[in-house]
C-alpha positions as protocol buffer text, in pm:
chain_id: "A"
residue {
  index: 1
  type: MET
  ca { x: -6443 y: -12480 z: 1875 }
}
residue {
  index: 2
  type: ARG
  ca { x: -6442 y: -12442 z: 1497 }
}
residue {
  index: 3
  type: PHE
  ca { x: -6112 y: -12423 z: 1324 }
}
residue {
  index: 4
  type: ALA
  ca { x: -5987 y: -12394 z: 974 }
}
residue {
  index: 5
  type: LEU
  ca { x: -5654 y: -12540 z: 884 }
}
residue {
  index: 6
  type: LEU
  ca { x: -5538 y: -12350 z: 580 }
}
residue {
  index: 7
  type: THR
  ca { x: -5185 y: -12432 z: 489 }
}
residue {
  index: 8
  type: VAL
  ca { x: -5009 y: -12380 z: 162 }
}
residue {
  index: 9
  type: LEU
  ca { x: -4757 y: -12656 z: 108 }
}
residue {
  index: 10
  type: GLY
  ca { x: -4585 y: -12691 z: -223 }
}
residue {
  index: 11
  type: GLY
  ca { x: -4883 y: -12539 z: -400 }
}
residue {
  index: 12
  type: LEU
  ca { x: -5135 y: -12765 z: -221 }
}
residue {
  index: 13
  type: MET
  ca { x: -5401 y: -12603 z: -7 }
}
residue {
  index: 14
  type: LEU
  ca { x: -5531 y: -12821 z: 276 }
}
residue {
  index: 15
  type: ALA
  ca { x: -5852 y: -12708 z: 439 }
}
residue {
  index: 16
  type: GLY
  ca { x: -6068 y: -12850 z: 712 }
}
residue {
  index: 17
  type: GLY
  ca { x: -6355 y: -12706 z: 906 }
}
residue {
  index: 18
  type: SER
  ca { x: -6459 y: -12956 z: 1170 }
}
residue {
  index: 19
  type: SER
  ca { x: -6494 y: -12930 z: 1544 }
}
residue {
  index: 20
  type: ALA
  ca { x: -6176 y: -12988 z: 1738 }
}
residue {
  index: 21
  type: ALA
  ca { x: -6056 y: -12958 z: 2093 }
}
residue {
  index: 22
  type: ALA
  ca { x: -5778 y: -12718 z: 2177 }
}
residue {
  index: 23
  type: ASP
  ca { x: -5428 y: -12844 z: 2108 }
}
residue {
  index: 24
  type: ASP
  ca { x: -5311 y: -13068 z: 2391 }
}
residue {
  index: 25
  type: PRO
  ca { x: -4932 y: -13098 z: 2422 }
}
residue {
  index: 26
  type: ALA
  ca { x: -4972 y: -13359 z: 2699 }
}
residue {
  index: 27
  type: ALA
  ca { x: -5174 y: -13580 z: 2465 }
}
residue {
  index: 28
  type: GLY
  ca { x: -4916 y: -13503 z: 2196 }
}
residue {
  index: 29
  type: ARG
  ca { x: -4643 y: -13626 z: 2433 }
}
residue {
  index: 30
  type: GLN
  ca { x: -4810 y: -13967 z: 2434 }
}
residue {
  index: 31
  type: ILE
  ca { x: -4831 y: -13973 z: 2056 }
}
residue {
  index: 32
  type: ALA
  ca { x: -4464 y: -13867 z: 2039 }
}
residue {
  index: 33
  type: ASN
  ca { x: -4369 y: -14205 z: 2185 }
}
residue {
  index: 34
  type: MET
  ca { x: -4400 y: -14349 z: 1835 }
}
residue {
  index: 35
  type: CYS
  ca { x: -4176 y: -14068 z: 1703 }
}
residue {
  index: 36
  type: ARG
  ca { x: -3898 y: -14108 z: 1957 }
}
residue {
  index: 37
  type: THR
  ca { x: -3693 y: -14373 z: 1774 }
}
residue {
  index: 38
  type: CYS
  ca { x: -3614 y: -14132 z: 1491 }
}
residue {
  index: 39
  type: HIS
  ca { x: -3690 y: -13782 z: 1624 }
}
residue {
  index: 40
  type: GLY
  ca { x: -3641 y: -13830 z: 1998 }
}
residue {
  index: 41
  type: ILE
  ca { x: -3906 y: -13757 z: 2258 }
}
residue {
  index: 42
  type: ASP
  ca { x: -3782 y: -13398 z: 2285 }
}
residue {
  index: 43
  type: GLY
  ca { x: -3744 y: -13358 z: 1908 }
}
residue {
  index: 44
  type: TYR
  ca { x: -3366 y: -13401 z: 1891 }
}
residue {
  index: 45
  type: ALA
  ca { x: -3319 y: -13654 z: 1608 }
}
residue {
  index: 46
  type: GLN
  ca { x: -3166 y: -13988 z: 1698 }
}
residue {
  index: 47
  type: ILE
  ca { x: -3064 y: -14085 z: 1344 }
}
residue {
  index: 48
  type: PRO
  ca { x: -2885 y: -13873 z: 1080 }
}
residue {
  index: 49
  type: ILE
  ca { x: -3156 y: -13901 z: 814 }
}
residue {
  index: 50
  type: ALA
  ca { x: -3429 y: -13766 z: 1044 }
}
residue {
  index: 51
  type: PRO
  ca { x: -3468 y: -13395 z: 1115 }
}
residue {
  index: 52
  type: HIS
  ca { x: -3469 y: -13233 z: 1459 }
}
residue {
  index: 53
  type: ILE
  ca { x: -3828 y: -13126 z: 1521 }
}
residue {
  index: 54
  type: GLY
  ca { x: -3827 y: -12994 z: 1878 }
}
residue {
  index: 55
  type: GLY
  ca { x: -3893 y: -12621 z: 1883 }
}
residue {
  index: 56
  type: GLU
  ca { x: -4017 y: -12613 z: 1525 }
}
residue {
  index: 57
  type: PRO
  ca { x: -4311 y: -12382 z: 1457 }
}
residue {
  index: 58
  type: LYS
  ca { x: -4636 y: -12571 z: 1523 }
}
residue {
  index: 59
  type: ALA
  ca { x: -4783 y: -12457 z: 1190 }
}
residue {
  index: 60
  type: TYR
  ca { x: -4487 y: -12605 z: 1003 }
}
residue {
  index: 61
  type: LEU
  ca { x: -4500 y: -12939 z: 1188 }
}
residue {
  index: 62
  type: GLU
  ca { x: -4875 y: -12970 z: 1144 }
}
residue {
  index: 63
  type: ALA
  ca { x: -4852 y: -12888 z: 772 }
}
residue {
  index: 64
  type: GLN
  ca { x: -4578 y: -13147 z: 714 }
}
residue {
  index: 65
  type: LEU
  ca { x: -4764 y: -13419 z: 906 }
}
residue {
  index: 66
  type: MET
  ca { x: -5085 y: -13346 z: 714 }
}
residue {
  index: 67
  type: ALA
  ca { x: -4890 y: -13354 z: 387 }
}
residue {
  index: 68
  type: PHE
  ca { x: -4758 y: -13702 z: 473 }
}
residue {
  index: 69
  type: LYS
  ca { x: -5107 y: -13812 z: 578 }
}
residue {
  index: 70
  type: THR
  ca { x: -5273 y: -13691 z: 256 }
}
residue {
  index: 71
  type: GLY
  ca { x: -4995 y: -13809 z: 25 }
}
residue {
  index: 72
  type: ALA
  ca { x: -4895 y: -13456 z: -79 }
}
residue {
  index: 73
  type: ARG
  ca { x: -4553 y: -13549 z: 58 }
}
residue {
  index: 74
  type: GLU
  ca { x: -4429 y: -13907 z: 61 }
}
residue {
  index: 75
  type: HIS
  ca { x: -4187 y: -14092 z: 283 }
}
residue {
  index: 76
  type: GLU
  ca { x: -4185 y: -14467 z: 344 }
}
residue {
  index: 77
  type: MET
  ca { x: -4204 y: -14430 z: 724 }
}
residue {
  index: 78
  type: MET
  ca { x: -4382 y: -14099 z: 775 }
}
residue {
  index: 79
  type: SER
  ca { x: -4662 y: -14180 z: 532 }
}
residue {
  index: 80
  type: VAL
  ca { x: -4738 y: -14499 z: 728 }
}
residue {
  index: 81
  type: VAL
  ca { x: -4715 y: -14331 z: 1071 }
}
residue {
  index: 82
  type: THR
  ca { x: -4940 y: -14038 z: 982 }
}
residue {
  index: 83
  type: ALA
  ca { x: -5200 y: -14254 z: 806 }
}
residue {
  index: 84
  type: GLY
  ca { x: -5323 y: -14374 z: 1145 }
}
residue {
  index: 85
  type: LEU
  ca { x: -5337 y: -14030 z: 1308 }
}
residue {
  index: 86
  type: SER
  ca { x: -5644 y: -13810 z: 1328 }
}
residue {
  index: 87
  type: ALA
  ca { x: -5624 y: -13437 z: 1260 }
}
residue {
  index: 88
  type: GLN
  ca { x: -5654 y: -13378 z: 1636 }
}
residue {
  index: 89
  type: GLN
  ca { x: -5366 y: -13617 z: 1709 }
}
residue {
  index: 90
  type: ILE
  ca { x: -5153 y: -13442 z: 1448 }
}
residue {
  index: 91
  type: SER
  ca { x: -5235 y: -13107 z: 1606 }
}
residue {
  index: 92
  type: ASP
  ca { x: -5152 y: -13243 z: 1952 }
}
residue {
  index: 93
  type: VAL
  ca { x: -4816 y: -13397 z: 1858 }
}
residue {
  index: 94
  type: ALA
  ca { x: -4724 y: -13080 z: 1668 }
}
residue {
  index: 95
  type: ALA
  ca { x: -4812 y: -12881 z: 1982 }
}
residue {
  index: 96
  type: TRP
  ca { x: -4591 y: -13114 z: 2191 }
}
residue {
  index: 97
  type: TYR
  ca { x: -4283 y: -13068 z: 1976 }
}
residue {
  index: 98
  type: ALA
  ca { x: -4351 y: -12695 z: 1930 }
}
residue {
  index: 99
  type: SER
  ca { x: -4365 y: -12659 z: 2310 }
}
residue {
  index: 100
  type: HIS
  ca { x: -3989 y: -12704 z: 2317 }
}
residue {
  index: 101
  type: GLU
  ca { x: -3738 y: -12426 z: 2273 }
}
residue {
  index: 102
  type: ALA
  ca { x: -3467 y: -12456 z: 2010 }
}
residue {
  index: 103
  type: VAL
  ca { x: -3155 y: -12251 z: 2076 }
}
residue {
  index: 104
  type: ALA
  ca { x: -2874 y: -12228 z: 1823 }
}
residue {
  index: 105
  type: THR
  ca { x: -2515 y: -12119 z: 1866 }
}
residue {
  index: 106
  type: LEU
  ca { x: -2289 y: -12044 z: 1572 }
}
residue {
  index: 107
  type: ALA
  ca { x: -1954 y: -12219 z: 1558 }
}
residue {
  index: 108
  type: GLU
  ca { x: -1663 y: -12028 z: 1706 }
}
residue {
  index: 109
  type: GLY
  ca { x: -1489 y: -11800 z: 1459 }
}
residue {
  index: 110
  type: VAL
  ca { x: -1780 y: -11753 z: 1219 }
}
residue {
  index: 111
  type: SER
  ca { x: -2010 y: -11457 z: 1176 }
}
residue {
  index: 112
  type: GLU
  ca { x: -2376 y: -11433 z: 1078 }
}
residue {
  index: 113
  type: SER
  ca { x: -2257 y: -11249 z: 768 }
}
residue {
  index: 114
  type: ASP
  ca { x: -2089 y: -11574 z: 655 }
}
residue {
  index: 115
  type: ALA
  ca { x: -2425 y: -11757 z: 642 }
}
residue {
  index: 116
  type: PRO
  ca { x: -2571 y: -11870 z: 307 }
}
residue {
  index: 117
  type: GLN
  ca { x: -2753 y: -11553 z: 196 }
}
residue {
  index: 118
  type: ALA
  ca { x: -3023 y: -11738 z: 0 }
}
residue {
  index: 119
  type: CYS
  ca { x: -3129 y: -11910 z: 324 }
}
residue {
  index: 120
  type: VAL
  ca { x: -3116 y: -11650 z: 601 }
}
residue {
  index: 121
  type: SER
  ca { x: -3437 y: -11458 z: 530 }
}
residue {
  index: 122
  type: CYS
  ca { x: -3645 y: -11769 z: 610 }
}
residue {
  index: 123
  type: HIS
  ca { x: -3419 y: -12001 z: 811 }
}
residue {
  index: 124
  type: GLY
  ca { x: -3202 y: -11744 z: 990 }
}
residue {
  index: 125
  type: ALA
  ca { x: -2823 y: -11725 z: 991 }
}
residue {
  index: 126
  type: ASP
  ca { x: -2819 y: -11956 z: 1293 }
}
residue {
  index: 127
  type: GLY
  ca { x: -3077 y: -12194 z: 1148 }
}
residue {
  index: 128
  type: ILE
  ca { x: -3369 y: -12093 z: 1370 }
}
residue {
  index: 129
  type: SER
  ca { x: -3668 y: -12027 z: 1149 }
}
residue {
  index: 130
  type: LEU
  ca { x: -3789 y: -11671 z: 1112 }
}
residue {
  index: 131
  type: LEU
  ca { x: -4121 y: -11782 z: 960 }
}
residue {
  index: 132
  type: LEU
  ca { x: -4402 y: -12002 z: 1091 }
}
residue {
  index: 133
  type: ASP
  ca { x: -4402 y: -12217 z: 778 }
}
residue {
  index: 134
  type: ALA
  ca { x: -4026 y: -12273 z: 742 }
}
residue {
  index: 135
  type: PRO
  ca { x: -3827 y: -12533 z: 938 }
}
residue {
  index: 136
  type: ASN
  ca { x: -3531 y: -12479 z: 1165 }
}
residue {
  index: 137
  type: LEU
  ca { x: -3205 y: -12596 z: 1007 }
}
residue {
  index: 138
  type: ALA
  ca { x: -2977 y: -12548 z: 1308 }
}
residue {
  index: 139
  type: GLY
  ca { x: -2773 y: -12857 z: 1388 }
}
residue {
  index: 140
  type: GLU
  ca { x: -2927 y: -13076 z: 1118 }
}
residue {
  index: 141
  type: THR
  ca { x: -2681 y: -13325 z: 977 }
}
residue {
  index: 142
  type: ASN
  ca { x: -2529 y: -13216 z: 649 }
}
residue {
  index: 143
  type: ILE
  ca { x: -2653 y: -13540 z: 489 }
}
residue {
  index: 144
  type: TYR
  ca { x: -3015 y: -13449 z: 578 }
}
residue {
  index: 145
  type: ILE
  ca { x: -2994 y: -13094 z: 441 }
}
residue {
  index: 146
  type: ASP
  ca { x: -2800 y: -13211 z: 134 }
}
residue {
  index: 147
  type: THR
  ca { x: -3063 y: -13475 z: 61 }
}
residue {
  index: 148
  type: GLN
  ca { x: -3355 y: -13232 z: 98 }
}
residue {
  index: 149
  type: LEU
  ca { x: -3196 y: -12962 z: -118 }
}
residue {
  index: 150
  type: LYS
  ca { x: -3122 y: -13215 z: -391 }
}
residue {
  index: 151
  type: ALA
  ca { x: -3481 y: -13338 z: -371 }
}
residue {
  index: 152
  type: PHE
  ca { x: -3606 y: -12980 z: -421 }
}
residue {
  index: 153
  type: ARG
  ca { x: -3356 y: -12930 z: -705 }
}
residue {
  index: 154
  type: SER
  ca { x: -3463 y: -13246 z: -889 }
}
residue {
  index: 155
  type: GLY
  ca { x: -3835 y: -13192 z: -834 }
}
residue {
  index: 156
  type: ASN
  ca { x: -3875 y: -13503 z: -615 }
}
residue {
  index: 157
  type: ARG
  ca { x: -3987 y: -13265 z: -342 }
}
residue {
  index: 158
  type: LYS
  ca { x: -4180 y: -12954 z: -439 }
}
residue {
  index: 159
  type: HIS
  ca { x: -4225 y: -12620 z: -268 }
}
residue {
  index: 160
  type: GLU
  ca { x: -4304 y: -12288 z: -432 }
}
residue {
  index: 161
  type: ILE
  ca { x: -4000 y: -12118 z: -277 }
}
residue {
  index: 162
  type: MET
  ca { x: -3750 y: -12396 z: -210 }
}
residue {
  index: 163
  type: SER
  ca { x: -3778 y: -12556 z: -553 }
}
residue {
  index: 164
  type: GLU
  ca { x: -3685 y: -12224 z: -713 }
}
residue {
  index: 165
  type: ILE
  ca { x: -3396 y: -12159 z: -471 }
}
residue {
  index: 166
  type: ALA
  ca { x: -3249 y: -12509 z: -506 }
}
residue {
  index: 167
  type: ALA
  ca { x: -3285 y: -12538 z: -885 }
}
residue {
  index: 168
  type: PRO
  ca { x: -2966 y: -12350 z: -981 }
}
residue {
  index: 169
  type: LEU
  ca { x: -2747 y: -12486 z: -699 }
}
residue {
  index: 170
  type: ASP
  ca { x: -2468 y: -12726 z: -789 }
}
residue {
  index: 171
  type: ASP
  ca { x: -2356 y: -13005 z: -556 }
}
residue {
  index: 172
  type: ALA
  ca { x: -2076 y: -12795 z: -402 }
}
residue {
  index: 173
  type: GLU
  ca { x: -2314 y: -12507 z: -325 }
}
residue {
  index: 174
  type: ILE
  ca { x: -2563 y: -12747 z: -170 }
}
residue {
  index: 175
  type: ARG
  ca { x: -2288 y: -12903 z: 41 }
}
residue {
  index: 176
  type: ALA
  ca { x: -2173 y: -12558 z: 159 }
}
residue {
  index: 177
  type: VAL
  ca { x: -2526 y: -12477 z: 281 }
}
residue {
  index: 178
  type: ALA
  ca { x: -2556 y: -12819 z: 445 }
}
residue {
  index: 179
  type: ASP
  ca { x: -2219 y: -12782 z: 616 }
}
residue {
  index: 180
  type: TRP
  ca { x: -2301 y: -12432 z: 743 }
}
residue {
  index: 181
  type: TYR
  ca { x: -2616 y: -12540 z: 927 }
}
residue {
  index: 182
  type: ALA
  ca { x: -2465 y: -12872 z: 1040 }
}
residue {
  index: 183
  type: ASN
  ca { x: -2189 y: -12676 z: 1216 }
}
residue {
  index: 184
  type: VAL
  ca { x: -2440 y: -12483 z: 1427 }
}
residue {
  index: 185
  type: THR
  ca { x: -2485 y: -12621 z: 1779 }
}
residue {
  index: 186
  type: LEU
  ca { x: -2849 y: -12691 z: 1864 }
}
residue {
  index: 187
  type: GLU
  ca { x: -3004 y: -12733 z: 2207 }
}
residue {
  index: 188
  type: ILE
  ca { x: -3366 y: -12835 z: 2250 }
}
residue {
  index: 189
  type: THR
  ca { x: -3534 y: -12798 z: 2587 }
}
residue {
  index: 190
  type: PRO
  ca { x: -3894 y: -12815 z: 2713 }
}
residue {
  index: 191
  type: VAL
  ca { x: -4055 y: -12478 z: 2778 }
}
residue {
  index: 192
  type: GLU
  ca { x: -4136 y: -12455 z: 3148 }
}
């Protein structure tokens, strides 16, 4: 099977056109064993600085992993982990985590209309992504979201949409967004 991976990530186009087997979530489950310390085997993060990845769109996960592998995105741990993975292994582990369902529940007493308006068109009021190339934010720790938004604001992390959205935000506005999504309850379960 021929495939073309065309993903726009922070202005970088990644393309490949080699033969590949179909995505194999079972093989991805085996690869996920090296992810479990930080992200959990089901994709529910075990440490506050790691994001929940279970139930994320496969395209988003694959793009992020390829960005770490190619150096388009850098992280001391993720860059090392992805360096040893083939494109097929990345596709498989992305398929494993994407095979989970992420369900979000807003905190009692709040309404979707209270959600950060600059975020809802991509990430949803409840933090479940509405786009294939945007991450879920539901239940992420406020420190994780705060850190990522500040990275976009400063230019340490670049994305054609997020960099522009984060640029004018002050620390209090960033914290309000981070707190909103951190207060959403997230459940991640395997799809039967």
